[in-house]
N, C-alpha and C positions, 0 to 999 in steps of 0.2 A: 397243759396246750390246749388253744380257744379253739372250740368247736366253729367258727364265724367272725370274721369281722363287724359283719353286720344283721341284726336280728331283723332287723325289717327294711326286705330288700324296695317296698312300693313307696320310703320315703328318700332314696335315691331314681328310682328307675319305674316306671308306670305308663299303660296303657292305657286310652280311653276313644271312645268309640263315639260317634254321634251322628246324627242326620243333617246337612247343612238347610240351611234357612234362606240363602240369596240375599238375605241385609246384613246390617250389624248385630252380632252375638256375640255371650259368653260360652267359655266350655269349660266347665270345671269337672270337679273330680280327680284331677291328677293327682292332689295331695300336697303341692309344695309348687313354688315359683320355677316354673321350670327354664335352664337355662339353654338349651337346645330341644325345638320338635323339628319332628322330622314327620308331614302328613302325606298321606294318599286318598283320592278316591278309589274306596273300592269297588262301585258301581261304572265308572267310568275309566275310559282308557284316557287319563289325563297325566302330565307329568307330575310327578314326584313333589315337595314343596319341605326345604329345611331352610328354619329360622334358627338364630343363636340370637347372645344376647352382645358379643363382642361386636357383628354388624348391623345388629337391630330389627326391624319387624315391616321394613317398607322393603327389600330385596332379598328374594328368594335362591337357593341354588336348588339346579335338579339334578338327583343324581344319574339319572338316565340321558343326561345332553352333557356337552362340553361345554355349554356355554356361560359367559360370565353371569355374573350374578344379575340380577332382574325383578322387579314389580311382577309379581301374579296375578293379574289383570290388575283390577284395582284395588287390591285384599293388601292392605295394613294391619301387622300383628301387634298386639302388646302384652307382655308377661305380666302376668296376676297371680295373685296369692296362693289361688287355687287352682291354675290352668292359666285359659287366652283369652283375650279376646279378640275376631276377627273384624275387621272393617273393611265398608266396600260393600257395591252392589257388584260388579264383576270378578266373584269370586269361583265362577267351578273350578271343582278342583280341591279348593278349599272351605269352600263352606258355601256350593251351589246346589239350588232350591231342591231340597227333595236327596242330595244324594247321601249316600251311605259313606262314612270317612272312618279312617284310624291316623290317629296321633299317638305316635312313639315317643315320651318325653324323657330327657336325663335331666339331673341337679347339677349344675357344677358348682360355681365359688359365686355368684352373681356378677357384679360388675366386674370387668377385668384391672387389672394391675400392672406396672411395666414388669417385666423381669428382665434381667442384663444375665443371665448366665450362658447364654449362647453369645456366638459374635456379631450376629443380628439382636435388635431388639426388638422383642414381642411383649403384646399384651395377652395377656393370659387372666383364663378365670378358671378355675383348678379346684375338685373338691378331691384332696389326699383321701379320705378317707375313705371314699368309693372307686376312688382311683379313676378320675374321669378330669380332661382337664380338653378346655377351646382355645385356642393359638390363632391367633394374628402376625402379620407379619409383610414386610416388604422386604420384597427378594433385592439381591444385587448383584448375581448373574456373575457370582464369584466364590468357589468352595468356602462352607460357615457350617455352621453350627446355629441351632434355635433351641433358645431356653423352654421347654413344657411346663414346669410348674409341679410335677407330679411328685419328687422328690427319691422315687424309685423311676426303675426303668421301664416303659412301656410295650407292649406285648402287641401293639397297634396303633398304626399311626395311618390315617386319611385324610390327604391334602387336595386341596381344590385351588387353583386359579381363581379369583373373584375378578379382576377385571380381563381377564383374556380368554380366547377363546382353546379351552387345551383340555385333555382327558383328566378325571380323577385319577390320582395314584395313591395305591394302596401298600403299605409295610407292614406283615405281618409275621411272626417272629419262627414259624412254621415251616415258612418260606424262606425267609434270611435276607437281609439287607445286600444278598447280591442277585437280588429276585425283584418284582416287584408283581404288583395286580390292579388292571384297572378296574373302576366301579362299570363304570359307563357303555362298558361291550364287553363279550364274556369270552376273550382271550383265557388262557390257563397261565402260568404263574410265566412271566417273562426276564431272559438275562439282560441286563442293563447295571446301569451308575446312578440312577435318582440318586440315591443315598450313600453314594458314593463307597459301596463295598463297607459300609459301616456301621456296624447297628447301635442303634441309642443308649443313652447313659443315663443316670440316676436324675441328672442335670437336662440334658438338651438330647435334637435328635440333628443329625445331616443331611444337606442338601449340597447334590452338586450343580452344577448352571444351567440344568437343564427347567427346559418351560413350565414341566409339569408341577415342579417346587419350588423353583430359585431364579425365574427371569427378569433382568435388570427392570426396576421399576415395578412390581406388577407385584399387587397386595394379594395377600393369602391366607388361607382360613385354613387351620389344621386340627381334627379331635383325634384327643389323642386316650390312649386307656391303657390300664394296669389292672393285673390280675387282682381279684380281694376275694382271698376265701369266704366260698360261702354265697357269694353277690354275683361277679363274671368269671366267667373263664374263656382264653382265645388257645384254640384248638385244634389240631387235627385228627383224622383218620382217615380209616381206609375201607371201604367196601366192599360185601360179600357176593354183591350179583343174588342175594336171597331173599324171600319174602320177611324169614326170619333174618332180621340183620342187624347190622354189627351195631352193638349196644355201645354208648359215649360215657363217659363218669362225668359230671360235672360240680359233683357234692354238694348239689341243690337240684330245688326243682323248679328247671327252667318257667319264665314267664317270656320269656322272647330267646329265639335263634335264628340267628344270618348265617347261610352256608353258602360256598361255593366250590368246586370241582377246580383243580389246580393242573390239575394232568388231561382236561377238555374242555373243548367250547362251548360249556356250557353255562345255562341262566345263575347268575346269583338268588335265591330264595331267601324269604320273610314269613316265618312263622309265628303267632305267638297265642297263649293263654287265654287272652279275653275274647280274640276271634272266634277261638276255640276249645270251652272254657273244659271240655270232657272228649275225651279219648276216643277213637283216633285224632289226630288233628290235620286238616286236610283243605284248609282254606290258605293257599300260598299269594304272596305278591311278591315282586321281581325287582330289585332295585333298578337295575339295565336300562330296563321296557317299562310303559305308559302305562301296559297293558290296565284291564281292572283284575277284580281278585278272580279267583282259579280256584277250583274244589276240585281235589283228584284224593279220592279215597286210602287208608290206607297207607299217608306217607309217614308218618312217625306218631309213636308215642311220648306225652311226655312222663318223667317218673315222678319221686320224690329224689332221685341223686345224678338223673341226665336225660337221656334221651336214647331212643333206640327204635332206629329205620326200621320201616314196615315191609317198602314195596325194592323194587329192582331197578327203578328209572334210574338212567345215568345221570342225574341233575345231585341224587343225593345219595346214591348207593350200588354205585355199576363194580361188579367182581375186578377187585383191583385198583378202583380207581382213587385219587388220592384226594384230600376236602379241608379246607378250611371251615372254621367257625368263630362263630363269638356267641355269648351266650348270658343271659342277665336273668340272675332268678327272683321267685315269686316267693318263694321259702329257701332259708338253707336246710339240711340234710340234717343236723342235728345243730340247733341253738346256742346262744355261748352259754347257757345256762345247763344245758343239756338233756331238752327235749327234741324227739325227732319228731322229723314233718310227715305228712300223712299223705298217701301214697293219691293218683288219682284213678276214678276206676272207667272200666270199659262197659257199658250196659247196649245186649241187643236184643229184641225183642223177635225172636225168629216169626212162631205161626202158634194158630189156635188149635190144639190138640186135640182137643173135646169138651162136652161140659158134662158138669160134674154137680147134682141136685140145682138144674139153673143156673149154675154158676161157670162163669167165663174160668179153664183151666189155662194158663199159659207158662211155655218154657221159656224159661229168661237164662242165657247163656251170661254171667259174666265173670270180665276177664280183668283181672285185679294187676294193678303196674305197679310194681312195688318201688 
């Protein structure tokens, strides 16, 4: 049995950081031509900006608002072979002069093609290898299905109306099709029927008549995710309210973790291994608000096969709290050829204890997180 479906996760998902210039520039180092970009200023309280190949690079969606897609200042994004170009001068939030910025980047299937596997004909850019598709469709206002192009059942679906003012709505297998959760606000999982109480299938997902997912004449975008061994995981965990927190097994060393409490009104959180290359991971961005990056010590550790909570904050590790997460790999726990990944290290220099033959003797504590 294969240990992983993907030996090099960075061919399908990658994070880059850059400093804005305030004028047209290319951002490189992604390693592929991305089909979905999620950009956020780390240094400024500016909206998130989401672009994808289906909608093009002129209009952005903002994960922290209910607004329809609209241009981000005068920014125009072009998808390039090793990243993307941002043109324009009114570009605060995606390329403002001196801004510290992060972009999370996913590979889909390139230019979208027609999909007729649902009642509603959709346009789909899908990577069946990595289990990710971008789906655009127009609502009918009647109960219907929408083809997603993955060929396997999605574990998570994120939907937003492009042309109406309404909430983002999210399906996650761990809370089921009888509930949904918002992106742009904090509430816990809500009992309702945007999915018509129907779980997605290998071909399609179901939408009812709600304006959040199927209003008549409204254009929508959906980001759909299937789980791939050694690359992605969409699950749940229960917090223990202890600094020696819950360990969550993913089967790979995470590069990106997004999580949300589902039985409390706490913020979404995004953490990644590029902004925090060593444990502990402490730099947080919040998808539901425009805030700049937070630094919170002892948030969690990224290990060779999952992540370990390290504090008692209710947003991530309340006693009895239930949480959903999506995670993508930097390395599989074991490659397809049986090579294990390495762990991350935590190194803390405590203090200089004494001098010894005129050389400083330093006490170093090393925490190995396997």
